[in-house]
C-alpha positions as CSV (number, residue, x, y, z in Angstrom):
1,X,-32.1,29.2,-12.2
2,X,-31.5,27.8,-8.7
3,X,-33.8,24.9,-9.5
4,X,-31.7,24.2,-12.6
5,X,-28.6,24.0,-10.4
6,X,-30.4,21.6,-8.1
7,X,-31.5,19.4,-11.1
8,X,-28.0,19.3,-12.4
9,X,-26.8,18.2,-8.9
10,X,-29.4,15.4,-8.9
11,X,-28.1,14.3,-12.3
12,X,-24.5,14.4,-11.0
13,X,-25.4,12.1,-8.0
14,X,-27.5,9.8,-10.2
15,X,-24.8,9.3,-12.9
16,X,-22.1,8.8,-10.2
17,X,-24.3,6.1,-8.5
18,X,-24.4,4.1,-11.7
19,X,-20.7,4.6,-12.2
20,X,-20.9,6.9,-15.2
21,X,-18.2,9.3,-14.2
22,X,-18.0,11.4,-17.5
23,X,-21.8,12.2,-17.3
24,X,-21.6,12.9,-13.6
25,X,-18.7,15.3,-14.2
26,X,-20.6,17.0,-17.1
27,X,-23.7,17.5,-14.8
28,X,-21.5,18.9,-12.1
29,X,-19.9,21.4,-14.6
30,X,-23.4,22.4,-15.7
31,X,-24.4,23.0,-12.1
32,X,-21.3,25.2,-11.5
33,X,-21.9,27.2,-14.7
34,X,-25.5,27.9,-13.6
35,X,-24.5,28.6,-10.0
36,X,-22.1,31.3,-11.2
37,X,-24.9,33.0,-13.1
38,X,-27.2,33.4,-10.0
39,X,-26.8,34.0,-6.3
40,X,-26.2,30.5,-5.1
41,X,-27.2,29.8,-1.4
42,X,-24.2,28.8,0.7
43,X,-25.4,25.3,1.5
44,X,-26.1,24.6,-2.2
45,X,-22.6,25.9,-3.1
46,X,-21.2,23.6,-0.3
47,X,-23.0,20.6,-1.9
48,X,-21.3,21.6,-5.3
49,X,-17.9,21.7,-3.5
50,X,-18.6,18.4,-1.8
51,X,-19.3,16.7,-5.1
52,X,-16.4,18.4,-6.8
53,X,-14.2,16.8,-4.2
54,X,-15.8,13.4,-4.6
55,X,-15.2,13.4,-8.4
56,X,-11.6,14.8,-8.0
57,X,-11.0,11.9,-5.6
58,X,-12.3,9.4,-8.0
59,X,-9.9,10.8,-10.5
60,X,-7.1,10.3,-7.9
61,X,-6.5,14.0,-7.6
62,X,-6.5,14.0,-3.8
63,X,-4.9,17.3,-3.3
64,X,-7.7,19.1,-5.2
65,X,-10.3,16.9,-3.5
66,X,-9.1,18.0,-0.1
67,X,-9.5,21.7,-1.0
68,X,-13.0,21.1,-2.1
69,X,-13.9,19.1,1.0
70,X,-12.4,21.7,3.2
71,X,-14.6,24.5,1.6
72,X,-17.7,22.2,1.9
73,X,-16.9,21.5,5.6
74,X,-16.5,25.1,6.5
75,X,-19.8,26.0,4.8
76,X,-21.8,23.1,6.3
77,X,-20.3,23.7,9.7
78,X,-21.2,27.5,9.5
79,X,-24.7,26.6,8.3
80,X,-25.1,24.0,11.1
81,X,-25.8,21.2,8.8
82,X,-24.0,18.8,11.1
83,X,-24.6,15.6,9.1
84,X,-23.1,16.9,5.9
85,X,-20.3,18.7,7.8
86,X,-19.3,15.3,9.4
87,X,-19.4,13.7,5.9
88,X,-17.1,16.5,4.5
89,X,-14.8,16.0,7.4
90,X,-14.6,12.2,6.8
91,X,-13.7,13.0,3.2
92,X,-11.0,15.5,4.2
93,X,-9.4,12.7,6.3
94,X,-9.8,10.3,3.4
95,X,-7.9,12.7,1.1
96,X,-5.1,13.0,3.6
97,X,-4.9,9.2,3.9
98,X,-4.9,8.6,0.2
99,X,-2.0,11.2,-0.1
100,X,-0.1,9.1,2.5
101,X,-0.1,12.2,4.7
102,X,-1.5,10.2,7.6
103,X,0.1,12.4,10.4
104,X,-1.9,15.4,9.2
105,X,-5.2,13.7,10.1
106,X,-4.6,14.3,13.8
107,X,-4.7,18.1,13.4
108,X,-8.0,17.9,11.6
109,X,-9.6,15.6,14.2
110,X,-8.3,17.6,17.3
111,X,-9.2,21.0,15.9
112,X,-12.0,23.0,17.6
113,X,-14.4,22.4,14.7
114,X,-13.2,18.8,14.3
115,X,-13.9,17.8,18.0
116,X,-17.5,18.9,17.4
117,X,-18.0,15.9,15.1
118,X,-16.3,13.2,17.2
119,X,-18.0,9.9,16.4
120,X,-17.3,6.2,15.5
121,X,-17.1,7.2,11.8
122,X,-14.3,9.7,12.6
123,X,-12.7,7.1,14.9
124,X,-12.7,4.7,12.0
125,X,-10.8,7.1,9.8
126,X,-8.3,7.9,12.6
127,X,-7.7,4.2,13.2
128,X,-7.1,3.7,9.4
129,X,-4.6,6.5,9.3
130,X,-2.7,5.1,12.3
131,X,-2.5,1.7,10.8
132,X,-1.2,3.1,7.5
133,X,1.3,5.3,9.4
134,X,2.7,2.1,10.9
135,X,2.8,0.6,7.4
136,X,1.1,-2.5,8.7
137,X,-1.1,-4.2,6.1
138,X,-2.4,-6.7,8.7
139,X,-3.3,-3.9,11.1
140,X,-5.0,-2.0,8.3
141,X,-7.2,-5.0,7.4
142,X,-8.0,-5.6,11.1
143,X,-9.2,-2.0,11.4
144,X,-11.1,-2.3,8.2
145,X,-12.9,-5.3,9.7
146,X,-13.4,-3.7,13.2
147,X,-15.1,-0.6,11.6
148,X,-16.8,-2.5,8.8
149,X,-20.2,-1.0,9.5
150,X,-19.0,2.6,9.6
151,X,-16.9,2.2,6.4
152,X,-19.3,0.1,4.3
153,X,-22.3,2.4,4.9
154,X,-20.5,5.1,3.0
155,X,-19.8,3.7,-0.5
156,X,-17.3,6.5,-1.3
157,X,-15.1,5.7,1.7
158,X,-15.4,2.0,1.1
159,X,-14.4,2.3,-2.6
160,X,-11.2,4.3,-1.9
161,X,-10.2,2.1,1.1
162,X,-10.7,-1.1,-0.9
163,X,-8.6,0.4,-3.7
164,X,-6.0,1.4,-1.2
165,X,-6.0,-2.1,0.4
166,X,-5.4,-3.8,-3.0
167,X,-2.5,-1.4,-3.7
168,X,-1.0,-2.1,-0.3
169,X,-1.2,-5.9,-0.9
170,X,0.5,-5.5,-4.3
171,X,3.3,-3.3,-2.9
172,X,3.9,-5.8,-0.1
173,X,3.9,-8.8,-2.4
174,X,6.5,-7.1,-4.7
175,X,8.7,-6.2,-1.8
176,X,8.5,-9.8,-0.4
177,X,9.3,-11.3,-3.8
178,X,12.5,-9.2,-4.4
179,X,15.0,-11.8,-3.2
180,X,13.2,-14.8,-4.9
181,X,13.3,-16.3,-8.4
182,X,11.2,-19.3,-7.3
183,X,9.1,-19.5,-4.1
184,X,6.2,-21.5,-2.7
185,X,2.9,-19.6,-2.8
186,X,2.2,-20.8,0.8
187,X,5.5,-19.1,1.9
188,X,4.4,-15.8,0.2
189,X,1.0,-16.1,2.0
190,X,2.8,-16.7,5.3
191,X,5.1,-13.7,4.9
192,X,2.3,-11.3,3.9
193,X,0.0,-12.8,6.5
194,X,-2.9,-13.4,4.1
195,X,-5.0,-16.5,3.4
196,X,-3.4,-18.9,0.8
197,X,-6.4,-18.7,-1.6
198,X,-6.4,-14.9,-1.6
199,X,-2.6,-14.7,-2.1
200,X,-2.8,-17.1,-5.0
201,X,-5.7,-15.1,-6.6
202,X,-3.8,-11.8,-6.1
203,X,-0.6,-13.3,-7.7
204,X,-2.7,-14.5,-10.7
205,X,-4.3,-11.0,-11.1
206,X,-0.9,-9.2,-10.9
207,X,0.6,-11.5,-13.5
208,X,-2.4,-10.9,-15.8
209,X,-2.2,-7.2,-15.3
210,X,1.6,-7.4,-16.0
211,X,2.4,-6.0,-12.6
212,X,4.4,-9.1,-11.9
213,X,6.7,-10.8,-14.4
214,X,6.2,-14.5,-13.5
215,X,4.1,-17.6,-13.7
216,X,2.3,-19.8,-11.3
217,X,2.8,-23.6,-11.3
218,X,-0.3,-24.4,-9.3
219,X,0.3,-28.1,-9.6
220,X,3.2,-27.9,-7.2
221,X,2.1,-24.5,-5.6
222,X,5.1,-22.5,-6.7
223,X,5.6,-19.0,-8.2
224,X,8.4,-18.6,-10.7
225,X,9.6,-15.0,-11.0
226,X,11.3,-14.0,-14.2
227,X,14.0,-11.4,-14.4
228,X,12.9,-8.1,-15.9
229,X,15.1,-7.4,-18.9
230,X,17.0,-4.2,-18.5
231,X,17.7,-2.2,-21.7
232,X,21.3,-1.1,-21.5
233,X,22.1,2.6,-21.8
234,X,24.7,1.8,-24.5
235,X,21.8,0.5,-26.7
236,X,20.0,3.8,-26.3
237,X,23.2,5.7,-27.0
238,X,23.8,3.6,-30.1
239,X,20.4,4.4,-31.5
240,X,20.9,8.1,-30.9
241,X,24.2,8.0,-32.7
242,X,22.7,6.3,-35.7
243,X,19.9,8.8,-35.8
244,X,22.3,11.8,-35.5
245,X,24.6,10.3,-38.2
246,X,21.6,9.8,-40.5
247,X,20.6,13.4,-40.0
248,X,24.1,14.7,-40.8
249,X,24.3,12.6,-44.0
250,X,20.9,13.9,-45.1
251,X,22.1,17.5,-44.5
252,X,25.4,16.9,-46.4
253,X,23.5,15.2,-49.3
254,X,21.1,18.2,-49.5
255,X,24.1,20.7,-49.5
256,X,25.9,18.7,-52.2
257,X,22.7,18.5,-54.3
258,X,22.2,22.3,-54.1
259,X,25.8,23.1,-55.2
260,X,25.8,20.5,-58.1
């Protein structure tokens, strides 16, 4: 039975590696089911918790992922599996960062068990949290570059930080564009402190994804921003009135028909 749990966990990791999240999740569920039927060793249970957190994070449920990572960290730390304990701690920090609860990372890092795993990988997560706490996109990207090796060697950390980076870029662009109806792309790049080519590519992507209502005139290097049409509340109220009137008429017609 324990071997079956281990086989399901191998399947979980394999499917996740080839980006098949549904099958990875199904294998994890099978591992949990079999683990509940037998006495599961603490470190194997910790591995199940770790992967439960990884999949929850991929589904953007960072609150749940933190709980799983915490359980995994406690078990790995108690079992003196220092390598996996440090990994679980990194993922705990990642979950806090993705929840924009950056200030809470300090408590984890400076705790008695946290200090045990002080390393450049943990330093990288702390620096990322600090950059985001300051809401500085440029600083975030500088830290991302400074700790490139530590971040990129863990594909799970890299995936979420890259995703977060793109979200931050989009949020900054939308904030910058608020006062404009027409603006030079070069000026947007200057304000957001990103290379012109990347800014132009991001604007195109946001327009295609309908995150930005506008068009690029690349011939003259200008972005034209369209006004988002607001549906008046009176329009909604009128529709509700028509619907209610129709229902009343239907009721009256039914009553008249039954008494005829």
